[in-house]
C-alpha positions as CSV (number, residue, x, y, z in Angstrom):
1,M,0.1,0.1,0.3
2,K,1.6,3.4,-1.1
3,V,0.3,6.6,0.8
4,S,0.9,9.8,-1.0
5,L,0.0,12.9,2.4
6,L,-0.4,16.3,0.6
7,F,-0.7,19.5,2.3
8,P,-2.0,22.2,-0.3
9,P,-1.5,26.0,-0.8
10,T,-1.7,28.3,1.2
11,W,0.1,28.3,4.5
12,H,2.9,30.8,5.8
13,P,6.1,29.3,4.6
14,S,7.9,30.0,7.8
15,Q,5.5,28.2,9.9
16,P,5.1,24.3,8.6
17,Y,2.2,22.6,9.9
18,L,3.0,19.5,11.7
19,S,-0.2,17.5,10.8
20,L,1.5,15.3,8.3
21,P,4.7,14.8,10.0
22,S,2.7,13.6,13.0
23,L,0.7,11.2,10.7
24,T,3.5,9.9,8.8
25,G,5.3,9.1,12.4
26,F,2.1,7.4,13.7
27,L,1.9,5.1,10.4
28,A,5.3,4.3,10.2
29,Q,5.2,2.9,14.4
30,A,2.1,1.1,12.9
31,G,4.4,-0.7,10.2
32,I,2.8,1.3,7.0
33,K,6.4,2.3,5.9
34,N,5.6,3.5,2.2
35,V,4.3,7.1,2.8
36,T,5.5,10.3,1.2
37,Q,4.6,13.7,2.4
38,R,4.6,16.9,0.4
39,D,4.1,20.7,1.3
40,L,2.7,21.7,-1.7
41,G,2.7,25.1,-0.9
42,I,6.3,25.6,-0.5
43,E,6.5,23.5,-3.9
44,L,4.6,26.1,-5.6
45,L,6.2,29.1,-4.0
46,D,9.8,27.6,-5.3
47,T,8.4,27.5,-8.9
48,V,6.8,30.8,-8.6
49,L,9.6,32.6,-6.9
50,T,12.1,32.2,-9.9
51,Q,13.1,34.4,-13.0
52,Q,12.4,31.5,-15.2
53,Y,8.7,31.5,-14.1
54,G,8.9,35.0,-14.4
55,E,10.0,35.1,-17.9
56,E,6.9,33.1,-18.7
57,V,4.4,35.3,-16.8
58,Y,6.1,38.6,-18.4
59,A,5.2,37.0,-22.1
60,R,1.6,36.4,-20.8
61,L,1.2,39.8,-19.5
62,V,2.2,41.3,-22.8
63,E,-0.4,39.0,-24.5
64,K,-2.7,39.7,-22.1
65,A,-1.9,43.8,-22.3
66,K,-2.5,43.6,-25.9
67,K,-5.6,41.6,-26.1
68,L,-7.3,43.8,-23.3
69,E,-5.9,46.7,-25.4
70,R,-8.1,46.1,-28.5
71,E,-11.2,44.4,-26.3
72,R,-12.4,45.0,-22.6
73,T,-15.6,44.3,-20.8
74,G,-16.9,46.8,-18.3
75,E,-14.9,49.0,-15.6
76,T,-14.6,46.3,-13.4
77,G,-13.6,42.4,-13.2
78,P,-11.8,40.0,-15.6
79,S,-11.0,41.5,-19.0
80,S,-12.1,45.0,-17.8
81,A,-10.7,48.4,-18.0
82,E,-9.5,48.0,-14.1
83,H,-8.0,44.8,-15.4
84,Y,-6.0,46.3,-18.1
85,T,-4.6,49.0,-15.7
86,R,-3.3,46.2,-13.4
87,V,-1.6,44.3,-16.0
88,V,0.1,47.8,-17.6
89,E,1.1,48.4,-13.8
90,A,2.3,44.9,-13.4
91,L,4.3,45.1,-16.5
92,D,5.9,48.6,-15.1
93,R,6.5,47.0,-12.0
94,F,8.4,43.8,-13.7
95,P,11.9,44.9,-14.2
96,Y,12.4,45.9,-10.7
97,L,10.9,42.8,-9.1
98,I,12.7,39.9,-11.5
99,D,15.8,41.1,-10.3
100,R,15.2,40.7,-6.6
101,I,12.7,37.9,-6.2
102,E,15.3,34.7,-6.1
103,P,17.3,36.5,-3.4
104,A,14.1,37.5,-1.4
105,K,13.1,33.7,-1.4
106,H,16.9,32.6,-0.6
107,S,16.7,35.0,2.6
108,L,14.1,33.3,4.0
109,R,16.1,29.9,3.9
110,G,19.1,31.3,5.2
111,E,20.9,33.5,8.2
112,E,18.5,36.5,6.7
113,F,15.6,34.9,8.2
114,Y,16.6,35.8,11.6
115,E,17.5,39.6,10.6
116,L,14.3,41.3,11.2
117,D,14.2,44.1,8.5
118,R,15.4,41.5,5.7
119,Y,12.4,38.9,6.8
120,R,10.1,42.0,6.5
121,E,11.8,42.9,3.2
122,G,11.9,39.7,1.7
123,L,8.4,38.6,2.9
124,F,7.0,42.0,1.2
125,L,9.0,41.3,-2.1
126,I,7.4,38.0,-2.3
127,D,4.0,39.5,-1.7
128,K,4.6,42.2,-4.3
129,W,5.6,39.3,-6.8
130,L,2.3,37.1,-5.8
131,E,0.3,40.2,-6.6
132,L,2.1,40.8,-10.0
133,V,1.3,36.9,-11.3
134,S,-2.3,37.3,-10.0
135,T,-2.8,39.8,-12.6
136,L,-2.9,37.1,-14.9
137,Y,-6.1,35.9,-13.2
138,F,-7.7,39.3,-12.2
139,P,-9.5,39.7,-9.6
140,T,-8.1,36.6,-7.9
141,R,-5.2,38.1,-5.3
142,M,-2.4,35.5,-4.3
143,T,-0.5,36.4,-1.3
144,V,2.4,34.7,1.0
145,V,-0.5,33.4,3.5
146,D,-3.8,33.7,1.6
147,N,-5.8,33.9,-1.5
148,Q,-8.4,36.2,-2.4
149,F,-11.0,35.0,-4.8
150,S,-12.9,38.1,-5.1
151,S,-15.5,36.6,-7.2
152,Y,-16.5,33.7,-5.0
153,S,-17.3,33.2,-1.2
154,I,-15.3,29.9,0.5
155,Y,-18.7,30.1,2.6
156,S,-20.6,29.0,-0.1
157,S,-20.6,25.3,-1.5
158,K,-22.2,26.3,-4.8
159,D,-18.9,29.1,-5.4
160,I,-16.4,26.6,-4.3
161,A,-17.7,24.2,-7.0
162,K,-17.5,27.1,-9.6
163,A,-14.1,28.4,-8.4
164,I,-12.3,25.1,-8.7
165,R,-13.2,24.5,-12.2
166,D,-12.6,28.5,-13.2
167,E,-9.6,28.3,-15.6
168,E,-9.5,32.4,-16.0
169,Q,-9.5,33.3,-12.2
170,N,-8.5,30.1,-10.3
171,P,-4.5,30.2,-10.9
172,Y,-3.9,27.1,-9.0
173,I,-5.7,25.2,-11.7
174,E,-3.0,25.7,-14.0
175,L,-0.3,25.6,-11.5
176,I,-1.1,22.3,-10.3
177,R,-1.7,20.8,-13.4
178,A,1.7,21.8,-14.7
179,H,4.0,21.6,-11.6
180,I,2.5,19.1,-9.1
181,L,0.1,17.0,-10.5
182,P,2.6,15.3,-13.1
183,S,4.9,14.0,-9.9
184,I,1.9,12.8,-7.9
185,L,0.4,10.5,-10.6
186,A,4.1,9.4,-11.5
187,E,4.4,7.9,-8.0
188,Q,1.2,5.7,-8.2
189,P,-0.2,6.0,-5.1
190,D,-2.7,3.7,-3.8
191,L,-4.2,6.3,-1.4
192,V,-4.0,10.0,-1.3
193,G,-4.6,12.1,1.9
194,V,-5.1,15.8,1.6
195,S,-4.9,17.9,4.4
196,I,-7.3,21.2,4.7
197,T,-6.6,23.0,7.9
198,A,-7.2,26.8,6.9
199,T,-9.8,28.5,4.8
200,S,-6.9,29.7,2.9
201,Q,-6.4,26.0,1.7
202,I,-10.0,25.3,0.8
203,I,-10.1,26.3,-3.3
204,P,-6.8,25.3,-3.7
205,G,-7.0,21.9,-1.9
206,L,-10.3,21.1,-3.8
207,T,-9.2,22.1,-6.9
208,L,-6.3,19.6,-6.1
209,C,-8.7,16.9,-5.4
210,R,-10.6,17.6,-8.5
211,L,-7.7,17.1,-10.7
212,I,-6.6,14.2,-9.1
213,K,-9.6,12.3,-9.3
214,E,-10.4,13.3,-13.0
215,T,-6.9,12.3,-14.1
216,S,-6.7,8.9,-11.9
217,P,-10.5,7.9,-10.7
218,T,-9.4,4.9,-9.1
219,V,-6.7,6.2,-6.6
220,H,-8.6,6.7,-3.4
221,L,-8.6,10.0,-2.0
222,T,-9.5,11.3,1.3
223,I,-10.1,14.6,2.9
224,G,-8.7,15.5,6.2
225,G,-8.2,18.8,8.4
226,S,-10.0,20.8,11.0
227,I,-11.9,22.5,8.2
228,F,-14.2,19.8,7.6
229,T,-14.0,18.6,11.3
230,R,-15.8,22.1,11.9
231,L,-17.9,21.4,8.9
232,V,-19.0,17.5,9.7
233,D,-22.8,18.3,9.9
234,N,-22.5,20.2,6.5
235,L,-20.9,17.2,4.9
236,R,-24.1,15.2,5.0
237,R,-26.1,18.4,2.8
238,C,-23.2,18.6,0.5
239,A,-22.9,15.4,-1.8
240,S,-21.3,17.0,-4.4
241,L,-18.2,17.1,-2.5
242,F,-18.1,13.6,-2.7
243,D,-17.2,14.0,-6.6
244,L,-14.1,15.4,-5.5
245,T,-13.0,12.7,-2.7
246,D,-14.0,9.1,-1.6
247,D,-14.6,10.0,2.0
248,F,-13.5,12.7,4.5
249,I,-11.5,11.7,8.3
250,V,-12.6,14.2,10.7
251,F,-11.6,14.8,14.4
252,E,-8.2,13.1,15.3
253,G,-7.0,11.5,11.9
254,E,-4.4,8.7,12.9
255,T,-6.4,5.8,13.9
256,A,-9.1,6.3,11.3
257,L,-6.5,6.6,8.8
258,L,-4.8,3.7,9.8
259,E,-8.0,1.5,10.0
260,L,-8.9,3.0,6.7
261,I,-5.5,1.9,4.9
262,N,-5.7,-1.5,6.5
263,Q,-9.2,-1.7,5.0
264,L,-8.0,-0.9,1.7
265,D,-5.2,-3.4,1.8
266,G,-7.6,-6.1,2.9
267,K,-6.2,-6.7,6.2
């Protein structure tokens, strides 16, 4: 039985959450050794905060500016006059940020992390870079610690169902499909566990689940984490969530996950 445990974006990169390491250790004690754990928020930041990715973004911003210059719809929202203004501003800021984004990332991985001014500067630059990248998906806004899906409410199951399929405003569809999904599927896990702990992870996390189930429908996918523990009574009234996952594990997950693995393994 091969198990893959995934922690989706977005969570503060300097404060790793310990749910997956705890689960991995518990499973190892119980004899379940073939377990991988991945912090996908860190992995995506590692990809996005690079000059190489920036060059791809720049080319797309140029094309977006040309398209919006020819045709815009309304004053606000996607493909609007405001969107065009944001794209032009992003292109203006690009030369300054592209040379600083990798040093900012590295500053959070070295001794500069402990220098308060440098730490703040690094987070500020990363936040501005993510704002620039988000312009492609306007009005969605990615930050270091959160996601702002202006067109959708994370408190509406109907909005969430739309958001996880919105290629225009949900950056995580493209990011996960291009940079995360292939490596998950290459491992050929028998069970994938996705831990959704913060509200900032709901849309990215369920986007991840949708892409996994649509690409590999036979893999057993389970969702855990405190968000759905708090919403346990609502799960019974939201059958559409089970299009994205096979089951939910609520409250403490160690024993339940171990039992699920044993059942799937025929033990």
